[in-house]
C-alpha positions, 0 to 999 in steps of 0.5 A: 479335323485332323491331318494325315499323315503330317499331323498323324505322327503326333502322339505315336511315341513308339515309332522312331522318326524317319525325318528331322521334322517328324512330330511327337507328343511329349508328356511333361508332368508339372507336379504341384506347379499346376494343381489338378493337371497330371501332365501337359502334352506338347508337340515337339520335334527332334530338334526342339530344345528343352527351353522351347518345351518349357515355354510351351508348357508355361503358355498352356498351363499359364504358369507364373513367368516370373519364376525360373523352370527347368526340365528334368528327365526322371526315372522314378524307380531308383530315384534317378533324375537328370536336369536337362540343359536349355539346349538339350532335345527332349525328343532325342533323349526320349527315343533312348527310352525303352519302347514300353516307356514310349507307349506310357506303360509301366515297366515289369520292374516298376520303372517309369521314365517321364519328364518333370517340370521343376522350379529353380530357386534364386540360389540355383537349387532345384525345388523338389515337391516330393515323390512323383509316384506319391503326387500321382496317387494323390491327384488320382484320389482327388479326381475320384472324390470330385467324381463322387461329389465329395469335393467341389469341381475345380474352377476353370482358370481361363480357356484351354486351346487344347482340351487335353490340357484341361485339369479335369477331363469330363463332359462338363469341363469340355463343354464349359471350355468350348463355350467360354472360347466360342463367346470370345469368338475362338471357334477353333479348339485342339484335341491333340492333333484334331481340330474342333470347329464350332460354326459361328454362322457369321464371318470372322476376320481371321482368314486374311493374308495376315493369318496366312503368313502368320501360320506359315511353317509353324508347328501345330500348337505354336499359335492359337488353334486355326484351320490354317494351322492344320493345312499348313502342317499337311502342306509342309509334311507333303513337301518334307516327306514327299508323301500324299496327305489327307485331311478328314473333315467330318460333321453333321449337316450345317456344321460348316464342313463346306466352308472349312473346306473352302478355307483349307483350299484357300490356305493351300493355294496361297502357300503353293502360289506364294502371292502369284495370281492363279485361277486354280483355287476358283476352279477347285472351289467351283467343283465342290458344289457339283460333288456335293450334289452328286453325293446326295 
């Protein structure tokens, strides 16, 4: 499930943002701070600061919060590295990179622009864990040995709200993560800007006004995955960009598409009405079964 084009702008790094609230996916490489994770993708706007980006990486990778971290902009070829101030905006710096760097393709001269997560020591110095290129080669070689059965599969450390953050991306890790979240009644999981929904075949108390208010005007990924988050991003993108939005829902029969549509409409009407009573929601919901019959 994804929202277009409000959420669709996420991950399109080669495009210049037309509005301040356009969203992009920023890849942050944790290096040895998160063994097995090559990079952690986060959603960020032009005004998102380095401090906010670091907080999102810490939350997603479940890093030690007792340590101090900084974000570094790295140009591997030539060894240039710049430590960002907490108030610096990674997306603004990223837009100064060459277009091929924004598309995650190596440059002809071997240059490679990246953001690294570094640990800051108590004396204020930065802890360097070696060459980024060497670490990437070691991580890739380890992944291949795991695939060949020469090394054991890494144990999952908690569940991941975004499958893109899994240390090892394969069928087993995907299903294990979804199963773990489902057992905790976490039926929603992100894959970047796409929302996966597993039908619980029962009602969960996560659709009341408290959740409507909680997800109001939040960037995708700030909170636990929820269908309200997708609806909210599409709604505010419509207001800010003054363009029509489209949310595509797909799945097999009985997967919960109709109920998901009901939740989307409920949240959208709640946002548009802001507490005022209206019969528009019931009219739209009532038209759903009629449209479904005509399609079959």
